[in-house]
Backbone as a chain_set.jsonl record, in Angstrom:
{"seq": "XXXXXXXXXXXXXXXXXXXXXXXXXXXXXXXXXXXXXXXXXXXXXXXXXXXXXXXXXXXXXXXXXXXXXXXXXXXXXXXXXXXXXXXXXXXXXXXXXXXXXXXXXXXXXXXXXXXXXXXXXXXXXXXXXXXXXXXXXXXXXXXXXXXXXXXXXXXXXXXXXXXXXXXXXXXXXXXXXXXXXXXXXXXXXXXXXXXXXXXXXXXXXXXXXXXXXXXXXXXXXXXXXXXX", "coords": {"N": [[61.553, -30.07, 152.754], [60.324, -31.756, 154.628], [58.774, -29.836, 155.916], [56.924, -29.142, 153.921], [55.551, -31.56, 153.727], [54.345, -31.698, 156.219], [52.615, -29.494, 156.038], [50.938, -30.372, 154.078], [49.644, -32.438, 155.282], [47.132, -32.033, 156.706], [45.378, -31.697, 154.459], [45.644, -34.204, 153.202], [44.565, -35.844, 155.194], [41.932, -34.869, 155.193], [41.091, -35.617, 152.601], [41.198, -38.352, 152.904], [39.251, -38.816, 154.802], [37.008, -37.889, 153.499], [36.962, -39.803, 151.42], [36.457, -42.131, 152.892], [33.914, -41.449, 153.827], [32.408, -41.332, 151.481], [32.679, -44.015, 150.671], [31.335, -45.311, 152.77], [28.792, -44.266, 152.382], [28.123, -45.498, 149.95], [27.881, -48.19, 150.688], [26.077, -48.193, 152.759], [22.808, -48.918, 154.111], [20.031, -48.254, 151.999], [17.047, -46.207, 151.657], [13.77, -47.759, 151.337], [12.402, -48.571, 148.061], [10.43, -46.018, 146.761], [8.369, -46.43, 144.958], [7.442, -48.929, 145.37], [6.012, -51.601, 147.412], [5.48, -53.9, 150.194], [3.391, -56.676, 149.59], [-0.005, -56.876, 150.914], [-2.219, -59.121, 152.325], [-3.664, -62.131, 150.904], [-4.261, -62.139, 148.176], [-4.868, -60.134, 145.203], [-6.922, -58.074, 143.174], [-6.457, -57.485, 139.649], [-5.666, -54.208, 138.392], [-7.913, -51.414, 137.499], [-7.4, -51.098, 134.837], [-6.485, -53.538, 134.097], [-3.877, -54.178, 134.739], [-1.234, -56.097, 136.145], [-0.055, -56.036, 139.348], [1.393, -57.221, 141.365], [4.313, -59.004, 142.061], [6.813, -61.561, 142.24], [10.183, -60.936, 142.535], [13.5, -61.549, 141.569], [16.693, -60.826, 142.82], [19.127, -58.925, 140.806], [20.854, -60.621, 138.093], [24.125, -60.706, 136.837], [24.672, -59.692, 133.445], [25.692, -59.615, 129.968], [24.728, -57.306, 128.789], [23.953, -57.175, 126.214], [21.347, -56.849, 123.741], [20.139, -57.965, 121.519], [18.082, -60.389, 119.769], [19.339, -62.951, 119.552], [21.457, -62.663, 121.395], [19.998, -62.226, 123.735], [18.704, -64.732, 123.975], [20.925, -66.336, 124.546], [21.782, -65.213, 126.997], [19.494, -65.633, 128.663], [19.382, -68.446, 128.729], [21.8, -68.972, 130.006], [21.206, -67.863, 132.447], [19.341, -69.439, 133.525], [17.303, -70.817, 136.068], [17.819, -73.142, 138.774], [15.835, -75.999, 139.768], [12.246, -76.322, 140.143], [10.647, -74.963, 137.565], [7.861, -74.332, 137.081], [6.992, -73.729, 139.659], [6.124, -71.274, 142.106], [8.239, -69.056, 143.89], [8.879, -68.51, 147.392], [8.629, -65.51, 149.323], [11.772, -64.259, 150.24], [13.109, -66.604, 149.714], [16.121, -68.126, 148.493], [18.545, -68.218, 145.847], [21.312, -69.801, 144.387], [23.251, -68.202, 142.286], [25.648, -66.738, 140.581], [26.517, -65.983, 143.115], [24.693, -65.538, 146.221], [21.303, -64.998, 145.714], [18.249, -63.26, 146.384], [14.739, -63.76, 146.542], [12.035, -61.438, 146.248], [8.907, -60.371, 147.431], [6.766, -58.155, 145.88], [4.775, -55.22, 145.478], [3.701, -53.001, 143.137], [3.1, -49.522, 143.068], [2.279, -48.206, 140.887], [1.227, -48.813, 137.398], [3.334, -50.09, 136.274], [6.294, -51.973, 137.148], [9.081, -50.803, 138.696], [12.165, -51.703, 138.157], [14.719, -50.542, 138.402], [14.429, -48.856, 140.667], [13.988, -50.915, 142.551], [16.42, -52.432, 142.524], [18.368, -50.465, 143.088], [17.643, -49.613, 145.635], [18.47, -51.747, 147.095], [21.17, -51.692, 146.876], [22.127, -52.996, 144.648], [23.392, -53.914, 141.352], [22.237, -52.1, 138.498], [22.573, -51.979, 135.792], [23.447, -53.855, 132.805], [22.27, -56.37, 133.477], [20.081, -59.126, 134.441], [16.757, -59.67, 135.343], [14.695, -61.986, 136.95], [11.227, -62.471, 137.027], [8.123, -63.335, 138.469], [4.666, -64.39, 138.749], [1.222, -65.174, 139.626], [-1.949, -65.512, 138.116], [-5.418, -65.779, 138.85], [-8.073, -67.091, 137.217], [-11.646, -66.816, 136.868], [-13.038, -68.515, 135.237], [-12.438, -70.622, 132.378], [-10.718, -68.91, 129.808], [-10.634, -68.15, 126.577], [-8.732, -67.207, 123.693], [-7.429, -64.913, 124.663], [-4.821, -62.462, 125.127], [-1.479, -61.946, 126.114], [-0.327, -58.893, 127.029], [2.472, -56.817, 127.04], [5.169, -54.749, 128.375], [8.563, -53.618, 128.368], [11.634, -52.343, 129.573], [14.824, -53.12, 129.188], [14.996, -55.443, 126.944], [13.039, -58.449, 126.896], [11.712, -61.715, 127.818], [8.836, -63.861, 127.886], [6.826, -66.246, 129.602], [3.901, -68.262, 129.764], [2.277, -70.377, 131.848], [4.358, -72.193, 131.475], [4.934, -72.125, 128.751], [6.657, -70.356, 126.292], [5.533, -67.214, 125.139], [5.978, -64.669, 124.17], [8.387, -62.24, 123.138], [10.505, -59.36, 123.557], [12.977, -57.262, 122.076], [16.196, -55.614, 121.769], [17.284, -52.236, 122.523], [14.957, -50.351, 124.286], [12.168, -48.289, 125.26], [9.812, -48.602, 127.956], [6.655, -49.129, 126.897], [3.186, -49.052, 127.135], [1.599, -52.061, 126.233], [3.429, -52.664, 124.302], [4.331, -55.103, 123.311], [2.426, -57.866, 122.193], [1.105, -60.974, 122.762], [0.559, -64.108, 120.919], [-2.743, -65.495, 120.514], [-3.929, -66.987, 123.42], [-4.934, -69.384, 125.939], [-6.392, -68.853, 129.067], [-6.518, -70.942, 131.751], [-9.082, -72.108, 133.935], [-8.803, -71.092, 137.264], [-5.498, -71.128, 138.664], [-2.914, -69.547, 136.922], [0.389, -69.408, 135.707], [2.824, -66.843, 135.295], [5.857, -65.98, 133.96], [8.868, -64.181, 133.572], [11.81, -62.877, 132.036], [13.695, -60.071, 132.384], [15.875, -58.02, 130.731], [18.402, -55.699, 131.102], [20.348, -53.129, 129.651], [21.538, -50.574, 130.249], [20.892, -47.734, 132.376], [17.454, -46.664, 133.127], [15.015, -49.156, 134.061], [12.178, -51.162, 133.726], [8.963, -52.776, 133.779], [5.757, -54.003, 132.488], [2.541, -55.681, 132.601], [-0.471, -57.132, 131.282], [-3.621, -58.736, 130.529], [-5.394, -58.972, 127.442], [-8.675, -59.19, 126.084], [-10.549, -60.99, 123.469], [-11.526, -58.899, 122.002], [-9.708, -56.957, 122.315], [-9.875, -55.645, 124.732], [-9.082, -54.705, 128.1], [-8.639, -57.385, 130.414], [-10.271, -57.638, 133.349], [-11.197, -59.128, 135.51], [-9.487, -60.811, 136.946], [-7.523, -62.276, 139.547], [-4.597, -61.691, 141.381], [-1.964, -63.572, 142.787], [0.647, -64.353, 145.078], [1.034, -66.596, 146.424], [2.566, -69.671, 147.345], [2.565, -72.783, 145.435]], "CA": [[60.653, -31.162, 152.281], [59.491, -32.162, 155.739], [57.8, -28.752, 156.136], [55.895, -29.28, 152.912], [54.733, -32.724, 154.032], [53.51, -31.306, 157.374], [51.569, -28.572, 155.583], [49.941, -31.126, 153.295], [49.019, -33.533, 156.02], [45.65, -31.845, 156.88], [44.725, -31.933, 153.207], [45.583, -35.608, 153.015], [43.589, -36.385, 156.137], [40.646, -34.501, 154.735], [40.766, -36.456, 151.47], [40.941, -39.735, 153.393], [37.968, -38.827, 155.529], [36.018, -37.829, 152.479], [36.905, -41.093, 150.77], [35.723, -43.078, 153.762], [32.543, -41.099, 153.897], [31.774, -41.792, 150.251], [32.544, -45.497, 150.682], [30.285, -45.685, 153.683], [27.571, -43.92, 151.73], [27.827, -46.51, 148.923], [27.541, -49.45, 151.283], [25.039, -48.032, 153.729], [21.445, -49.293, 153.648], [19.264, -47.17, 151.394], [15.617, -46.264, 151.964], [13.027, -48.635, 150.415], [11.948, -47.952, 146.851], [9.155, -45.337, 146.969], [7.318, -46.904, 144.071], [7.112, -50.366, 145.654], [5.705, -51.932, 148.867], [5.237, -55.278, 150.428], [1.95, -57.004, 149.435], [-0.78, -57.189, 152.064], [-3.32, -60.0, 151.923], [-3.321, -63.292, 150.081], [-4.388, -61.919, 146.701], [-5.235, -58.741, 144.875], [-7.398, -57.996, 141.815], [-5.745, -56.623, 138.675], [-6.321, -52.848, 138.525], [-9.06, -51.117, 136.592], [-6.953, -51.25, 133.441], [-6.036, -54.899, 133.918], [-2.441, -54.389, 135.017], [-0.836, -56.962, 137.208], [0.805, -55.187, 140.192], [2.139, -57.996, 142.369], [5.289, -59.829, 141.469], [8.082, -61.988, 142.916], [11.343, -60.473, 141.79], [14.758, -62.043, 142.008], [17.777, -59.806, 142.673], [19.647, -59.056, 139.465], [21.977, -61.507, 137.698], [24.938, -59.972, 135.776], [24.616, -60.134, 132.042], [26.616, -58.854, 129.097], [24.135, -56.079, 128.376], [23.549, -57.23, 124.757], [19.911, -56.916, 123.778], [19.619, -58.548, 120.326], [17.359, -61.603, 120.074], [20.269, -64.047, 119.735], [22.22, -62.437, 122.625], [19.085, -62.442, 124.88], [18.536, -66.173, 124.079], [22.076, -66.888, 125.211], [21.778, -64.72, 128.344], [18.45, -66.276, 129.39], [19.823, -69.829, 128.934], [22.839, -68.956, 130.994], [20.7, -67.439, 133.754], [18.235, -70.349, 133.899], [17.344, -71.13, 137.498], [17.671, -74.54, 139.154], [14.608, -76.292, 140.472], [10.964, -76.487, 139.39], [10.26, -73.704, 136.927], [6.456, -73.952, 137.336], [6.669, -73.387, 141.08], [6.374, -69.876, 142.493], [9.041, -69.08, 145.124], [8.45, -67.823, 148.579], [9.379, -64.301, 149.704], [12.942, -64.596, 151.015], [13.85, -67.781, 149.187], [17.385, -67.728, 147.853], [19.062, -68.948, 144.686], [22.757, -69.656, 144.15], [23.49, -67.831, 140.901], [26.576, -65.664, 140.723], [26.379, -65.594, 144.473], [23.313, -65.812, 146.753], [20.279, -64.0, 145.337], [17.022, -63.415, 147.165], [13.395, -63.432, 145.951], [11.303, -60.384, 146.997], [7.504, -60.186, 147.07], [6.663, -56.705, 145.725], [3.558, -54.67, 144.856], [4.015, -51.68, 142.585], [2.059, -48.538, 143.237], [1.909, -47.8, 139.533], [0.903, -49.902, 136.511], [4.563, -50.747, 135.956], [7.197, -52.263, 138.232], [10.368, -50.19, 138.433], [13.288, -52.516, 138.606], [15.833, -49.696, 138.79], [14.181, -48.532, 142.092], [14.138, -52.14, 143.324], [17.81, -52.788, 142.678], [19.071, -49.365, 143.691], [17.364, -49.614, 147.106], [19.221, -52.914, 147.705], [22.527, -51.47, 146.483], [22.462, -53.996, 143.626], [23.623, -53.33, 140.065], [21.075, -51.793, 137.688], [22.946, -52.019, 134.406], [23.974, -55.109, 132.394], [21.705, -57.323, 134.435], [18.847, -59.818, 134.093], [15.83, -59.863, 136.484], [13.618, -62.916, 136.793], [9.994, -62.09, 137.717], [7.098, -64.392, 138.399], [3.419, -64.172, 139.425], [0.187, -66.005, 139.144], [-3.304, -64.911, 138.048], [-6.461, -66.73, 138.963], [-9.228, -66.83, 136.299], [-12.926, -67.424, 137.442], [-13.4, -69.54, 134.269], [-11.501, -70.717, 131.221], [-10.782, -67.754, 128.959], [-10.002, -68.41, 125.339], [-8.415, -66.109, 122.741], [-6.88, -63.747, 125.305], [-3.468, -62.236, 124.782], [-0.689, -61.28, 127.111], [0.259, -57.612, 126.506], [3.557, -56.47, 127.93], [6.154, -53.78, 127.955], [9.761, -53.722, 129.137], [12.869, -51.568, 129.329], [14.793, -53.063, 127.711], [14.529, -56.6, 126.342], [12.349, -59.413, 127.803], [11.062, -62.927, 127.312], [7.728, -64.153, 128.734], [6.199, -67.533, 129.516], [2.623, -68.449, 130.366], [2.079, -71.802, 132.175], [5.505, -72.923, 130.973], [5.157, -71.945, 127.311], [7.05, -68.988, 125.894], [4.523, -66.656, 124.362], [6.344, -63.413, 123.508], [9.693, -61.619, 123.534], [10.895, -58.043, 123.094], [14.428, -57.24, 121.976], [16.918, -54.377, 121.518], [17.136, -51.174, 123.502], [13.658, -49.822, 124.074], [11.474, -47.83, 126.42], [8.612, -49.361, 128.344], [5.425, -48.494, 126.369], [2.092, -49.976, 127.351], [1.135, -52.961, 125.207], [4.431, -52.694, 123.28], [4.329, -56.401, 122.735], [1.2, -58.583, 122.404], [1.363, -62.408, 122.419], [-0.404, -64.789, 120.177], [-3.884, -65.762, 121.291], [-3.709, -68.057, 124.363], [-6.094, -69.709, 126.822], [-6.206, -68.863, 130.485], [-7.325, -72.003, 132.304], [-9.807, -71.794, 135.168], [-7.915, -71.219, 138.425], [-4.193, -70.542, 138.646], [-2.007, -69.474, 135.738], [1.674, -68.795, 136.106], [3.498, -65.9, 134.33], [7.256, -65.835, 134.266], [9.556, -63.352, 132.542], [13.19, -62.435, 132.181], [13.873, -58.69, 131.922], [17.306, -57.803, 130.531], [18.697, -54.259, 130.937], [21.74, -52.8, 129.26], [21.964, -49.431, 131.096], [19.88, -46.73, 132.68], [16.249, -47.075, 133.776], [14.535, -50.456, 133.642], [10.9, -51.458, 134.277], [8.077, -53.634, 132.931], [4.347, -54.082, 132.898], [1.85, -56.817, 131.923], [-1.844, -57.338, 131.48], [-4.268, -59.535, 129.47], [-6.457, -58.345, 126.623], [-9.611, -60.21, 125.545], [-10.618, -61.187, 121.999], [-11.892, -57.56, 121.439], [-8.597, -56.075, 122.759], [-10.264, -54.922, 125.98], [-8.38, -55.314, 129.269], [-9.3, -58.36, 131.227], [-10.244, -57.016, 134.682], [-11.739, -60.005, 136.507], [-8.485, -61.697, 137.378], [-6.899, -61.981, 140.858], [-3.133, -61.894, 141.452], [-1.538, -64.144, 144.058], [2.031, -64.768, 145.145], [1.042, -67.713, 147.348], [3.207, -70.852, 146.737], [1.618, -73.894, 144.988]], "C": [[59.747, -31.638, 153.423], [58.435, -31.082, 156.064], [56.682, -28.837, 155.172], [54.975, -30.445, 153.239], [53.776, -32.383, 155.205], [52.337, -30.413, 156.948], [50.554, -29.298, 154.794], [49.211, -32.149, 154.103], [47.519, -33.245, 156.342], [44.841, -32.091, 155.617], [44.584, -33.433, 152.96], [44.579, -36.272, 153.947], [42.148, -36.068, 155.717], [40.162, -35.374, 153.589], [40.434, -37.854, 151.928], [39.618, -39.853, 154.052], [36.826, -38.749, 154.523], [35.807, -39.123, 151.722], [36.157, -42.084, 151.553], [34.264, -42.744, 153.862], [31.76, -41.541, 152.629], [31.609, -43.296, 150.183], [31.491, -45.983, 151.6], [28.915, -45.406, 153.12], [27.143, -44.985, 150.681], [27.359, -47.842, 149.507], [26.45, -49.373, 152.329], [23.68, -48.422, 153.26], [20.755, -48.06, 153.049], [17.791, -47.323, 151.775], [14.91, -47.177, 150.963], [12.616, -47.859, 149.217], [10.582, -47.331, 147.078], [8.071, -45.831, 146.125], [6.849, -48.292, 144.341], [6.766, -50.474, 147.108], [5.511, -53.423, 148.937], [3.752, -55.585, 150.282], [1.285, -57.249, 150.788], [-1.97, -58.027, 151.641], [-2.883, -61.073, 151.0], [-3.38, -63.04, 148.596], [-4.907, -60.514, 146.461], [-5.844, -58.79, 143.428], [-6.484, -57.2, 140.939], [-6.394, -55.215, 138.804], [-7.314, -52.632, 137.513], [-8.665, -51.16, 135.106], [-6.389, -52.626, 133.156], [-4.649, -55.197, 134.247], [-2.226, -55.257, 136.26], [0.223, -56.229, 138.054], [1.551, -55.872, 141.253], [3.077, -59.002, 141.651], [6.322, -60.372, 142.456], [9.221, -61.623, 142.01], [12.61, -60.957, 142.393], [15.799, -60.924, 141.853], [18.595, -60.026, 141.394], [20.856, -59.987, 139.297], [22.799, -60.758, 136.684], [24.775, -60.618, 134.382], [25.553, -59.308, 131.227], [26.022, -57.522, 128.62], [23.733, -56.05, 126.891], [22.113, -57.571, 124.662], [19.305, -57.462, 122.468], [18.896, -59.866, 120.679], [18.322, -62.764, 120.337], [21.067, -63.905, 121.065], [21.302, -62.672, 123.834], [18.842, -63.981, 125.062], [19.692, -66.778, 124.903], [22.111, -66.498, 126.69], [20.698, -65.458, 129.218], [18.785, -67.746, 129.682], [20.878, -69.867, 130.009], [22.374, -68.58, 132.376], [19.584, -68.312, 134.225], [18.451, -70.781, 135.342], [17.171, -72.614, 137.758], [16.221, -74.729, 139.789], [13.407, -76.443, 139.554], [10.487, -75.199, 138.842], [8.781, -73.374, 137.155], [6.075, -73.552, 138.693], [6.949, -71.917, 141.304], [7.164, -69.903, 143.792], [8.303, -68.331, 146.245], [9.251, -66.504, 148.753], [10.552, -64.616, 150.616], [13.697, -65.82, 150.62], [15.089, -67.301, 148.504], [17.776, -68.679, 146.754], [20.531, -68.721, 144.61], [22.975, -69.423, 142.667], [24.324, -66.604, 140.908], [26.494, -65.117, 142.13], [24.938, -65.922, 144.977], [22.399, -64.659, 146.438], [18.957, -64.343, 146.076], [15.788, -63.021, 146.374], [12.69, -62.381, 146.871], [9.823, -60.346, 146.473], [7.246, -58.676, 147.043], [5.244, -56.409, 145.134], [3.926, -53.259, 144.41], [2.842, -50.756, 142.791], [1.566, -47.962, 141.934], [1.475, -48.998, 138.714], [2.144, -50.734, 136.177], [5.416, -51.001, 137.193], [8.582, -51.723, 137.887], [11.483, -50.951, 139.032], [14.554, -51.757, 138.99], [15.625, -49.311, 140.256], [14.412, -49.716, 142.937], [15.625, -52.409, 143.568], [18.607, -51.717, 143.349], [18.911, -49.401, 145.24], [18.134, -50.708, 147.82], [20.707, -52.788, 147.464], [23.037, -52.574, 145.536], [22.687, -53.296, 142.275], [22.305, -53.14, 139.267], [21.341, -51.894, 136.185], [23.59, -53.355, 134.09], [23.558, -56.239, 133.263], [20.456, -57.973, 133.868], [18.098, -59.966, 135.384], [14.886, -60.981, 136.102], [12.416, -62.395, 137.654], [8.944, -63.157, 137.485], [5.893, -63.958, 139.194], [2.383, -65.167, 138.972], [-1.126, -65.176, 139.095], [-4.373, -66.011, 138.119], [-7.641, -66.256, 138.134], [-10.483, -67.486, 136.892], [-13.408, -68.519, 136.504], [-12.376, -69.64, 133.169], [-11.778, -69.534, 130.323], [-9.941, -68.035, 127.711], [-9.689, -67.137, 124.543], [-8.018, -64.791, 123.489], [-5.41, -63.621, 124.86], [-2.753, -61.534, 125.907], [0.014, -60.057, 126.471], [1.249, -57.082, 127.523], [4.38, -55.26, 127.46], [7.377, -54.034, 128.819], [10.803, -52.741, 128.645], [14.004, -52.343, 129.946], [14.209, -54.374, 127.155], [13.864, -57.52, 127.34], [11.857, -60.624, 127.098], [10.012, -63.334, 128.334], [7.161, -65.545, 128.507], [4.893, -67.522, 130.259], [2.424, -69.938, 130.601], [3.166, -72.668, 131.472], [5.814, -72.789, 129.501], [5.534, -70.531, 127.027], [6.095, -68.472, 124.903], [4.921, -65.385, 123.631], [7.738, -63.034, 123.978], [9.816, -60.243, 122.915], [12.409, -57.938, 123.098], [14.849, -55.827, 121.58], [16.575, -53.348, 122.554], [15.823, -50.444, 123.264], [13.076, -49.256, 125.361], [10.309, -48.675, 126.751], [7.357, -48.621, 127.936], [4.341, -49.467, 126.556], [1.739, -50.792, 126.136], [2.129, -52.944, 124.006], [4.505, -54.002, 122.54], [3.06, -57.158, 123.105], [1.415, -59.98, 121.941], [0.38, -62.868, 121.379], [-1.637, -65.088, 121.093], [-3.635, -67.038, 122.14], [-4.994, -68.323, 125.183], [-5.609, -69.596, 128.294], [-7.074, -69.959, 131.048], [-7.994, -71.499, 133.602], [-8.843, -72.023, 136.346], [-6.567, -70.556, 138.105], [-3.523, -70.623, 137.339], [-0.738, -68.699, 136.118], [2.308, -67.999, 134.972], [4.917, -65.797, 134.84], [7.935, -65.033, 133.188], [10.988, -63.119, 132.981], [13.319, -61.08, 131.561], [15.378, -58.372, 131.901], [17.555, -56.291, 130.319], [20.154, -54.043, 130.593], [22.273, -51.637, 130.156], [20.808, -48.483, 131.278], [18.678, -47.336, 133.311], [15.83, -48.441, 133.206], [13.221, -50.711, 134.411], [10.108, -52.392, 133.34], [6.664, -53.529, 133.364], [3.658, -55.239, 132.113], [0.358, -56.777, 132.287], [-2.389, -58.25, 130.382], [-5.315, -58.72, 128.754], [-7.355, -59.458, 126.145], [-9.67, -60.211, 124.026], [-10.984, -59.861, 121.299], [-10.864, -56.517, 121.859], [-8.977, -55.183, 123.881], [-9.5, -55.538, 127.141], [-9.285, -56.304, 129.976], [-9.156, -57.967, 132.725], [-10.768, -57.949, 135.806], [-10.788, -61.099, 136.949], [-7.981, -61.315, 138.8], [-5.471, -62.443, 140.796], [-2.725, -62.455, 142.802], [-0.054, -64.532, 143.974], [2.172, -65.936, 146.113], [1.717, -68.946, 146.636], [2.144, -71.894, 146.386], [1.248, -74.743, 146.176]], "O": [[58.56, -31.893, 153.22], [57.314, -31.417, 156.448], [55.537, -28.617, 155.568], [53.762, -30.348, 153.058], [52.593, -32.723, 155.188], [51.217, -30.562, 157.436], [49.386, -28.909, 154.807], [48.214, -32.692, 153.628], [46.71, -34.169, 156.248], [43.738, -32.633, 155.685], [43.517, -33.891, 152.552], [43.831, -37.159, 153.534], [41.255, -36.901, 155.869], [39.015, -35.82, 153.567], [39.506, -38.479, 151.415], [38.922, -40.857, 153.899], [35.814, -39.436, 154.657], [34.681, -39.514, 151.414], [35.321, -42.815, 151.021], [33.434, -43.646, 153.972], [30.637, -42.039, 152.704], [30.59, -43.812, 149.724], [30.799, -46.954, 151.295], [27.978, -46.177, 153.329], [25.963, -45.314, 150.555], [26.544, -48.54, 148.904], [25.941, -50.411, 152.751], [23.398, -48.272, 152.071], [20.902, -46.952, 153.564], [17.341, -48.402, 152.16], [15.4, -47.353, 149.847], [12.48, -46.637, 149.282], [9.663, -48.011, 147.532], [6.906, -45.69, 146.5], [5.97, -48.806, 143.649], [7.127, -49.634, 147.933], [5.395, -54.117, 147.927], [2.923, -54.833, 150.796], [1.919, -57.767, 151.707], [-2.664, -57.673, 150.688], [-1.835, -60.958, 150.363], [-2.636, -63.653, 147.83], [-5.324, -59.81, 147.381], [-5.31, -59.49, 142.568], [-5.79, -56.309, 141.428], [-7.526, -55.081, 139.269], [-7.592, -53.522, 136.71], [-9.528, -51.25, 134.233], [-5.861, -52.858, 132.069], [-4.208, -56.334, 134.08], [-2.935, -55.153, 137.261], [1.273, -55.847, 137.538], [2.285, -55.23, 142.003], [2.658, -59.739, 140.758], [6.665, -59.687, 143.419], [9.217, -61.973, 140.83], [12.818, -60.812, 143.598], [15.78, -60.176, 140.876], [18.747, -61.16, 140.941], [21.716, -60.127, 140.167], [22.234, -60.21, 135.737], [24.748, -61.834, 134.195], [26.162, -58.374, 131.749], [26.757, -56.687, 128.093], [23.241, -55.041, 126.386], [21.637, -58.455, 125.374], [18.085, -57.431, 122.309], [19.084, -60.394, 121.774], [18.11, -63.504, 121.297], [21.313, -64.892, 121.758], [21.735, -63.237, 124.839], [18.784, -64.458, 126.196], [19.487, -67.593, 125.804], [22.427, -67.326, 127.544], [20.972, -65.847, 130.353], [18.498, -68.234, 130.775], [20.835, -70.751, 130.864], [23.022, -68.909, 133.369], [18.926, -67.993, 135.215], [19.565, -71.065, 135.784], [16.441, -73.283, 137.026], [15.559, -73.794, 140.239], [13.544, -76.661, 138.351], [9.954, -74.382, 139.593], [8.469, -72.21, 137.406], [4.96, -73.079, 138.913], [7.906, -71.372, 140.754], [6.833, -70.662, 144.703], [7.293, -67.654, 146.053], [10.417, -66.426, 148.363], [10.346, -65.196, 151.682], [14.796, -66.07, 151.114], [15.121, -66.186, 147.983], [17.362, -69.838, 146.753], [20.991, -67.587, 144.748], [22.891, -70.361, 141.874], [23.822, -65.518, 141.2], [26.408, -63.904, 142.318], [24.115, -66.491, 144.259], [22.648, -63.514, 146.816], [18.623, -65.499, 146.336], [15.81, -62.048, 145.62], [12.762, -62.46, 148.097], [9.561, -60.298, 145.272], [7.471, -57.988, 148.038], [4.645, -57.216, 144.424], [4.396, -52.44, 145.199], [1.693, -51.186, 142.692], [0.532, -47.295, 141.898], [1.36, -50.098, 139.255], [2.043, -51.915, 135.843], [5.265, -50.3, 138.194], [9.185, -52.139, 136.898], [11.744, -50.883, 140.233], [15.362, -52.237, 139.785], [16.568, -49.427, 141.038], [15.006, -49.567, 144.005], [16.036, -52.596, 144.713], [19.485, -52.046, 144.147], [19.864, -49.249, 146.004], [18.415, -50.602, 149.013], [21.455, -53.7, 147.817], [24.184, -53.014, 145.609], [22.206, -52.179, 142.086], [21.386, -53.951, 139.377], [20.398, -51.891, 135.394], [24.214, -53.956, 134.963], [24.397, -56.999, 133.746], [19.841, -57.453, 132.938], [18.674, -60.332, 136.409], [14.313, -60.937, 135.013], [12.571, -61.962, 138.796], [8.897, -63.793, 136.432], [6.028, -63.249, 140.192], [2.622, -65.929, 138.035], [-1.359, -64.285, 139.912], [-4.222, -67.062, 137.496], [-8.144, -65.15, 138.328], [-10.397, -68.613, 137.379], [-14.144, -69.399, 136.951], [-11.511, -68.771, 133.064], [-12.936, -69.182, 130.093], [-8.716, -68.144, 127.775], [-10.341, -66.109, 124.729], [-8.257, -63.696, 122.979], [-4.84, -64.553, 124.293], [-3.305, -60.657, 126.571], [0.809, -60.173, 125.538], [0.931, -56.916, 128.701], [4.289, -54.824, 126.313], [7.252, -54.609, 129.9], [10.845, -52.367, 127.473], [14.172, -52.254, 131.163], [13.004, -54.418, 126.91], [14.103, -57.384, 128.54], [11.602, -60.583, 125.894], [10.242, -63.181, 129.534], [7.026, -65.985, 127.365], [4.769, -66.849, 131.282], [2.404, -70.703, 129.637], [2.873, -73.744, 130.95], [6.842, -73.282, 129.036], [4.85, -69.597, 127.447], [5.817, -69.143, 123.909], [4.321, -65.032, 122.616], [8.2, -63.44, 125.045], [9.27, -60.0, 121.839], [13.067, -58.455, 124.002], [14.057, -54.991, 121.144], [15.68, -53.552, 123.374], [15.585, -49.961, 122.157], [13.449, -49.697, 126.448], [9.835, -49.421, 125.894], [7.011, -47.605, 128.538], [4.501, -50.63, 126.187], [1.591, -50.215, 125.059], [1.737, -53.175, 122.862], [4.708, -54.042, 121.326], [2.647, -57.091, 124.262], [1.873, -60.183, 120.817], [-0.524, -62.128, 120.991], [-1.548, -64.939, 122.311], [-3.177, -68.049, 121.609], [-5.975, -67.583, 125.111], [-4.584, -70.156, 128.685], [-8.288, -69.922, 130.845], [-7.504, -70.578, 134.256], [-8.153, -73.042, 136.399], [-6.503, -69.564, 137.378], [-3.55, -71.668, 136.688], [-0.74, -67.614, 136.7], [2.322, -68.442, 133.824], [5.144, -65.554, 136.025], [7.615, -65.182, 132.009], [11.309, -63.164, 134.168], [13.09, -60.916, 130.362], [16.056, -58.449, 132.926], [16.954, -55.691, 129.427], [21.057, -54.669, 131.149], [23.35, -51.751, 130.74], [19.882, -48.424, 130.47], [18.775, -48.378, 133.96], [16.196, -48.834, 132.098], [13.168, -50.494, 135.621], [10.564, -52.732, 132.249], [6.366, -53.039, 134.453], [4.167, -55.692, 131.088], [-0.024, -56.445, 133.409], [-1.692, -58.513, 129.402], [-6.021, -57.902, 129.344], [-6.881, -60.55, 125.831], [-8.908, -59.497, 123.374], [-10.761, -59.735, 120.095], [-11.126, -55.318, 121.767], [-8.465, -54.069, 123.993], [-9.29, -56.751, 127.174], [-10.492, -56.108, 130.118], [-8.054, -57.97, 133.274], [-10.763, -57.541, 136.967], [-11.223, -62.198, 137.291], [-8.026, -60.145, 139.179], [-5.174, -63.486, 140.213], [-3.083, -61.904, 143.843], [0.427, -64.978, 142.933], [3.272, -66.242, 146.572], [1.448, -69.204, 145.462], [1.033, -71.911, 146.917], [0.488, -75.701, 146.037]]}, "num_chains": 1, "name": "protein.A"}
């Protein structure tokens, strides 16, 4: 029996070393998300198709992963953040919600912001989670009868200047202009957009832009993450 144990000892040591290596790999810092970067400069115009590419993103909050309208309502209420909802946070601000969560100022290199890349790079969970996102757009003049056009994978709820204007529910892929709000007015100057993106599992991302009364992208807006 002792002989068998001695013979197995190298195998046991190898398994232990492999286990430690895998554990270290899971906890080691990961490279930054290739699809995202830190914003440079105080503001940025929307892109040529009107997409908003700068956002403040809060690290994910655990959720039940249910994506029906009623379940999303419950999850969003439970994940409500303390403080002044109309205010935009600063990069690095923290929130106590299921632990300490940090806000990140991000700019996506594509039309959509990949939340899976964001969370994975931080070794945060990507499934059964809720992400809060917020940004502001500056309009050169009042704009009536525009609509907020959004997409999300999976469910999401969206607010403009404190009023909820649209929601998407159930498991879905992010398709451009998948959801379009009622007609709204962008006031001259700063307008705040806030959204909750809820993911059940797998990939998760979102996009947003404004369409004018003729369903053309609004391209003369500037995006800012500067605090009020």
